N, C-alpha and C positions, 0 to 999 in steps of 0.2 A: 677381801678388797686387796688392792696392790699395796705393798709396803710403801710408807712414805718416802724412804730413800730412793724409790724408783720413780718418784714424780719430780717434775721440774717446778720450780717455784714461779708463780704467776708474775707477770710483768704488767706494765701499764697497757701494753697492747694485748687484745684478746688472742689467747693461744688455744688452737683447736686441733684436736686429733679426730680423723675420721678413719675408722677401722672397716674395711670391706671384707666380710667373710664369703668365700666362694669355695668350689670344690673341683668340678670337672672341666676339661677343655672347652666344652660348649659354652658353659656358664662364663668362663674366663674371657672368651672371645666375644661372645654375644651380649653379655650382661655388664661385666666389669669395665670393659674398655669404653662404652658410651657413657656409663656413670662417671668415670674418671674424668672423661673430657668435659662433661657438664659441670662437674665440681670445679675444674680449673677455671672454666669459663665464668662460673658464679663468683669464685674467690680468687681470681686471678691476681689481683693486687696484694694479696695477703700470703704470698708463698712463704716468707720467713716465718710466720707464725701459724701457717695452716698446712697441716701435714697429713698426707694420705698414705695409710698402711694397708696393704692387702695380705690377708692370712688365709691360707688354704686349709681346710678341715679334711679329715680322712675320707676317702670316697673309693668304693670298690670298682667304679668305673673310670678312674682316672687313668692317664696315660703315662704319669710319672714325670712329664716334661712341662707341666703347667707353670712351674716356678719360673723356667727359662722364658716363657712366654710372656709372664707378668714383667719380668725384668727388661724386656724389649719396650715397655710402655714408658716413655720418658717422663710422663706426669706422675708416676707413682714414687713416692719417696723411699719406701722401704717395703719388703715383703718376707714372707716366712713361709716354708713348706710344711706339708701335712705331719712330717715326722716329729715336729717340735710343738704340735698343736696342744696335746694333752698337758704338758707342763705349763703352757700358758693358761688353759682353762682351769686346772686344778690348783696352781700355785701362783699364777700371775707372773711367771718368768718366761722370757724368751731366750732363745739360743745365743743371740747377740747382745743381751742385756738392755733391751730397749728401755727408754724412759717414756713417760706419759704426761701429757699436758692434763690440767685439772679438768678442763672441759672437753667433751668429746661425745661422739656417736658411734654406735656400732651399726653397720647396715647389712642385712642379710641378702646376699645374692646367689644363693644356692647351697645345698647341704641340708642339715637339719636345723629347723628353726629354734629348737631348743638351745642350741649352741649359742645363738644371739642373746637369748634370754640370760643365760649363765654368765657369759663373757661381759655383757653390759652392766650387770650387777657386780661382777669382780672389779671392774674398772671404774665403777661409779659413773657411767656414761648413760645417755639416752639410747634408745633403740628403734630402728626402722627395719621393717621387714617387708620385701617385695615378694608378692605371692601370686601365682597364676591360678591356683586351684583351691587352697584351703587356708583358713585362718585358725591356727591351732592354740595359740596363746594369747587371746585378745585382752585378758585381764593383766598380763605381764610385759606387753610390748607397748611402746609409747605410740607408735603410728604403723599402721599397716597401709601399704600402697598396692593396690589390687589391679590385676589385669582387666576385669570386666565387672559390669554391674551384676552379672550372673553369680560371680564369687560373693559380692557384697550381700546378695539377697539371701545367702546361706549363713550370713553372720547374725548371731543373736542381737535383738534390738538394742539391748543396753550397750552393746560394744560398737555399734555402727559408726558412732561419733569419732572413734579413733581410726577409722578406715577412709580411704580415699581412692576412687577409681582413677587410675592414671594411664591406663592403655598398655599396650604390649611393648615390653622392653626389647623384645627381638627387633621390633621395627626400627629401633634407633641404630641398629648395627648394619642396616641394609640401606643402600643408596637406591632412591625410587626413580630408576630409568629403565623400565621394562622394555624390551625389544617387542615390537608388535609382529605377529605373523601376517604376512601379506595374504590378502584374499586371492591373489594370482599365483601364489607359491604352491605347487603341487609336489609333495614329496615323492610321488610316484614317479617323477621324472629322473630319479636317481638311476632307473634302468636305461633310460634313453640319452642321458647327457651327462656323463660322469664328470666332465670338466666344469659344468656350470652349477651343479648342486650337490652338496653333502649333506648327509644328516649327521650333524655333530652330537654324538652321544657321550655325555659326561659320566664316567664310571667313578664312583665314590668308595674308596676303602673306608669303612666305619672305624673311626678312632675314639668315638665318644666313650665306648664301653671297654676300652683297655684298662687293664688293672695297673695300679701302682707297682705291683711286684712283677719283676722282669719275666718270671716264667709264665705267669698267667697272660702278660701282655703278649709274649710271643705266641702263646697258644691261640689267641684270639686273632691275631694277624694271620697265623698259620692256617686259619679257617678261611678268612675273608679273602686273602689274596688269590688262592688257587680257584676258589669258587668263582669269583668275578672274572678271572682269566678264562674259566671255561664258559662262562656267559658270553664273553667277547667272541671267543671262536665260533660259538654256535650262531650268534648274531651275524657275525661277518659271513658266514655260510649262507644264512637265510637271506641276506641283503645282497648276496652275489658280489661281495666286496665294495659295494657303494655305501660305505659307512666309515666315518672317522671317529676315533676314540681319543678322548681327553681324560686324563686322571689327574685332578688337582690334589696334591698333598697338603695335609694339615701340617703346621709347624712342628707338631709332636711326632711326626713320622719322617724318617730319613730314607734315602736311597738305599743304604745298606741294610736296614730293617726290611725293606721291600724285597731286596735281592735275596736275603736269606730265606724268606718264606715262599719265595717263587722257586727255589731250588729244590728238586725232588730229593737230593742227597741229604738236606737238612730238614726237610718237611715231610713226614710220613704220611700226612693227610692226602697228599697228591695222589699216591698209589692206592691208598685205603678207600677213598671214595672215587676213585678214577676222574679226579679233576684235572686241571691243566697247570702246567709249568711254564715259566718264562725266564728269560735272561734280561737283566737290567744293564743298561749301558748309559753313562753320563754323556751330555752333549756339550760341546764347546762352541759358544757363539751361535747356537741354533735358534733361529727366529721361527716361530710358529704363526701362521696367518690363518685366522678362523673367519669364515664368511657368513654374513647374515643379509637378508633383503628386507627393506621396509617399503612403505608405500610411498616414500618421498623420492625413490630412485627407481630407474627401469632396470638397472643391473645390480649385482651384488656389491656391498662394500665390505672391506676386510679390516680386521683389527689385529695388531701384532703382538705377540706374547713371547716371553722367553722360556723355552722348555729346557728344564734343567737335565733332562734324561728321556729314556724312553724304555718301554718294555717290548720284548719280541716274544710272543707266545710260542709254544711248541708246534703250533700249526702256522705259524709265520704271520700272525696278526699283530700290527704295530700299533702301540699306545703311547702317546705322548704324555710325559710327565712334567706338570707345572707346579711350581711351589709359591705362586702368587697368593698372597693372604691379605685380607679377604679375597676370594676368587669370584666375586659377584660378576665382573665384566666377562669372565669365562662362562659362567653359568648362563648368562644372558644370550649367548651365542650358540647354546646347545638346543637341539630340537626336543631331546629327551634326556632326563637324568635318571639313571639307575643308582639307587642309594639304599641305605638301611636306616634304622631308627636312630633318633637323636636330634639335637638342635639344628642340624643341617636340614631337616624337613621343614623346620619353620622358616629358615632363610630361603630356601626354595620357593615356599609357599608365598612369601611376601614378594618376592621377585616375579612371581607368575610363571614359574618354569614347570611344565609338565614333568611328572616324575612317576616311577615305579619304586615302592618302599618294600625291600626284600628283607625278611628275617628267616634264614634257613635254621633249622633246628637239629642239624645231624649231630651236634655234639653239646647239648645243653649243659653239661657238667662244666665246660669251660668258664661259663658266667657265675661266678660265685660271690655270695655276700651282698647281693643287691637288696635284700629285704632288711638287712641290719638285724639288731637284736640277737636272741638266742639261735634262731634259725641261720642267721648269717655267719654266727661263729661256728655252727656246726657244719655248714656247707664249705666253710674254709678249712676244715680239718684235713689232714692228709689221708691218703689211702682210699679204700673203697667206700668207707663210711661218708667221708666228704663228697665224694663223687656221687653216691646214691642220693644223699640229702639235696645236693644242687640239682640234680635232674628232677626230682620230685617237686622241689620248690619252684624251680623255673617253669615246669610244665603247668603247675597249678596257676602260676602268676600269668602265664600267657592266656589260660583259659578265662580268667576273670579280668583281664586288663582292658577289654574292649578295644577301641582303635589304638593304634600304635603311633600312627603319623600324626604330627601336630595339626595340620590343616583338618584332618578328619576329627580330631578330638575337639577342636574349637567349635564346629558346627554339629557335632555328634551324627554324622553320616559320612558315607565314603565319597570323598571328592577325588582322592588319588588312589589308585589301586594298591592293596596291600597283600602281598604274597608271603604267607607265613606258614612254616611246617617243613616237613622233609621234602622239599621242593627241589628238583633237579635243575642244574643249570639250563638245560635245553627247554625247560618249560618257561624259565624267565625270558629267554631269548625269543620264544615264540610269542608272548605277550608284547615284548618290546617291539618286535617286527610288526605286529598287528597295528600298533599305534603309530608306528613310523610311516605306515602305508595308508594311514587315514587321517589326513589333515583335519577333517571335521572334529575327530575325537580329540586331537591335540588342541585345536582351538577352544572347544568346549570345556576341556579341562582347565586351559589357562584363563577363560573367562570366569569359571567358578572360583579359582584361586583369588583372582583379583577382586571378586566380589564378596569375599568373606570379610575383607577389612574396609573401614572407611578410608579410602585411599585418596590422596591428592592427585591432581593431574601429574601425568608422568614427566612434565617439564617443571614441575615444582621443585624448589631446592629443599631437601630434607632439613637443612639446618634452620629454615624459616619456620618450621613447625614446632610447637610445644610438645615434645614427646615425653615418654615416661622417665627417661633419664634427667631431663630438665626438672621434671616434677619432684623427683627424688632429691635432686640437688637443692631445689628451693625448700623443701620440707628440712633437710639438714641446716640450712640457713636459719629457718624459722625456730627450730628446736635450740639452736644455739643463741638465739636472740641476737643475731648479726645483722647488719645491713650491708648489702652488697654494693661494691662500687661500680659493678659492670652495668 
């Protein structure tokens, strides 16, 4: 338990601490943010006595900039990075000497569910776990909030009373206004009329799996950047130049990081794998106009975005760089998204955006420690031993993991193409071109993505729905035996 000296004395007004545990950038953006917003809505009039703390737990896939992202959330009262987590878990102390209210709840939003069990016991708080796939500690957690009835069906009968199906938390971070593909829009026209139709292809550099350690972080970007630049080069050639590329950066990736890994002088992977280099240039007051067509207009309509920079590949392909976050409005103006594994596939799925999910395996040893436990420790060892263990473990994980894209995992079938293995960029470009020249295939993929979820009408306001984040906030209120003034 936390020492008494670290606790604030109770006052006449109920004082509550809500502690959110999370780990990677995807969870911080897609789970923490909507839950924090719903908590503030529920307890808006209680801010002096209602405190929200976000604590990051160690994660082998973190970027190292999650804390910076959390600090940008104005509704969070305080936050702590993963480097101080073990002192809190084991000894109840924080880096800044936090005090704690007598009443509180620990909410799991990514990481290891066991951390929630231990920390809630140490603080003397209630516990809530949001889970998409598994209920690991039903006898030790006060309340499980589950994504689907399928997850509930796997819970022992004696523990089901502690569980509640609340839906998908990903959906609360997405604005439901998908752009329809017009039945009269033929992507083949890109050959005939360059000025009227572009295929806006969103190229996503995966940042979900970056390590908290700078060297590993650089290694993973060093693979992703030249690989996707090579895909852009090949696709530009296949489309005879009739394609526009947009690269939305996550808040945890900077232009300087991108520039370093696109430079052949600092990235040996470019020459080793014969991939592509590029030069990054910042933009000054550059406005980017993206076109889309819908059924209500005879011509295209344009949306304006600010491009923070652009990439120029070694073959002269121009890629606009945006840092709008979240980038949902950008995604919805893309014909096809080329991305890799992570929560981004869930966001794109909810928006109904056709995508290719790519996982090249040219250097599996870069991804270390994803399993946790003894194997994770061995994989993180320096030298050839760590490299060998990482390769073998990751290879085994890929063979046994099943589907890797969230939309496919949700329905246990392939809705969006998954391209996994030692696949060369030209092969990815060929598949992308095949879809870009087949409107029927794009529309079919879009319809399947939208069908996966019980979706409101596209004109429905997301805030009017009772989503998972609101259900979690309501459960916090119930466990604290408080009444909301909202």
